[in-house]
C-alpha positions in Angstrom: 32.0 43.9 12.6 34.7 41.7 14.1 32.4 40.9 17.0 29.6 39.7 14.6 32.1 37.4 12.8 33.3 36.1 16.2 29.7 35.3 17.3 29.0 33.5 13.9 32.2 31.4 14.4 31.1 30.4 17.9 27.6 29.6 16.7 29.0 27.3 14.0 31.3 25.6 16.4 28.5 24.7 18.7 25.9 23.9 16.0 27.0 20.3 15.6 25.9 19.6 19.2 22.4 20.7 18.4 22.0 17.9 15.8 23.6 15.0 17.5 21.9 11.7 16.8 20.5 10.1 20.0 22.7 7.4 21.5 21.5 3.8 20.7 21.3 1.1 23.3 22.9 -2.2 22.5 19.4 -3.7 22.9 18.3 -1.7 19.8 20.4 -4.1 17.6 18.6 -7.2 16.5 20.6 -10.2 15.4 20.0 -11.6 11.9 19.7 -15.3 12.3 19.4 -16.2 8.6 19.9 -14.3 5.4 19.9 -16.5 2.3 19.9 -14.8 -1.1 20.1 -16.4 -4.5 20.3 -14.2 -7.6 20.5 -16.0 -10.9 22.0 -14.6 -14.1 18.6 -14.7 -15.9 17.1 -12.4 -13.3 15.4 -15.0 -11.1 15.9 -14.5 -7.4 14.8 -15.7 -4.0 15.7 -14.7 -0.4 14.8 -15.9 3.1 15.6 -13.9 6.2 14.9 -14.3 9.9 15.8 -12.0 12.8 16.1 -12.7 16.5 12.9 -10.7 17.3 10.7 -13.0 15.2 10.6 -11.3 11.8 10.6 -13.8 9.0 10.6 -12.8 5.3 10.7 -14.8 2.2 10.3 -13.8 -1.5 11.0 -15.2 -4.9 10.7 -13.6 -8.3 11.4 -14.0 -12.0 11.4 -11.7 -15.0 8.5 -11.7 -17.4 8.1 -10.3 -20.9 10.6 -8.1 -22.8 10.1 -4.9 -20.7 12.0 -6.2 -17.6 9.0 -6.6 -15.4 9.4 -9.0 -12.5 6.6 -11.2 -11.0 7.3 -11.9 -7.4 5.6 -13.7 -4.5 6.4 -13.9 -0.9 5.4 -13.5 2.7 6.5 -12.0 6.0 5.5 -12.4 9.6 6.2 -10.5 12.8 4.6 -9.8 16.2 2.9 -6.5 16.5 3.6 -4.3 19.5 0.3 -5.4 21.0 1.4 -9.0 20.8 -0.7 -9.9 17.8 0.9 -12.3 15.3 0.9 -10.8 11.8 1.4 -12.9 8.7 1.0 -11.5 5.2 1.3 -13.3 1.9 1.5 -11.4 -1.4 1.9 -11.6 -5.1 3.2 -8.7 -7.2 2.6 -9.1 -10.9 0.9 -7.5 -13.8 -2.2 -7.3 -11.6 -0.3 -5.2 -9.1 0.5 -5.8 -5.4 -2.0 -8.3 -4.0 -1.6 -8.9 -0.3 -3.6 -11.4 1.8 -3.7 -11.6 5.5 -6.2 -12.0 8.4 -5.2 -8.6 9.8 -6.1 -6.7 6.6 -9.4 -4.8 6.6 -12.3 -6.2 4.5 -15.1 -4.0 3.2 -18.4 -4.9 4.9 -21.1 -6.5 2.9 -23.9 -4.1 1.8 -26.1 -3.9 4.9 -29.5 -4.1 3.1 -31.1 -4.7 -0.3 -31.6 -1.7 -2.5 -35.2 -0.5 -2.4 -37.3 -0.8 -5.6 -37.9 2.9 -5.9 -34.1 3.5 -6.1 -33.7 0.8 -8.7 -36.6 2.4 -10.7 -34.9 5.9 -10.5 -31.6 4.4 -11.7 -33.4 2.8 -14.6 -35.2 6.0 -15.5 -31.9 8.0 -15.4 -30.3 5.4 -17.8 -33.3 5.8 -20.2 -33.1 9.6 -19.9 -29.3 9.5 -20.7 -30.0 7.3 -23.7 -32.7 9.6 -25.0 -30.4 12.7 -24.5 -27.7 10.9 -26.4 -30.1 10.3 -29.3 -31.1 14.0 -29.2 -34.6 13.3 -28.0 -36.3 15.7 -25.6 -36.9 14.0 -22.3 -39.7 14.7 -19.9 -39.4 15.2 -16.2 -39.9 12.1 -13.9 -43.5 12.1 -12.7 -44.6 15.0 -15.0 -48.0 14.8 -16.7 -47.8 13.4 -20.2 -50.1 12.2 -23.0 -49.7 8.5 -23.9 
């Protein structure tokens, strides 16, 4: 039993070496060139920040309504690892976060017009749904009928 306790104590003593954080190079530290912040008593704020590696951020905001919501607008820019310049502008308000930037994906336009037979089928389904809602018996599409 004493031997087991001894092994546990040795394991605990060396356990901290298993979880050491990797050493950081001095080159990992990026200088902050500008950091201007203004926070007003009424909740309005703005800040501007710039780092030595080209990151630039700017944001301003103000409270709206009685529930403490804040509308804000801002932008940031940086250089991506592949060398691409990235610039994003945004508004965050009751409509949610609304980013704009050339790098953001855009849904493609619909590649072709919708064929008429598809539009006919959609219209038929809507008529059928309306008949079912009124409790009328509907007939199958294309089934023989007496008119």
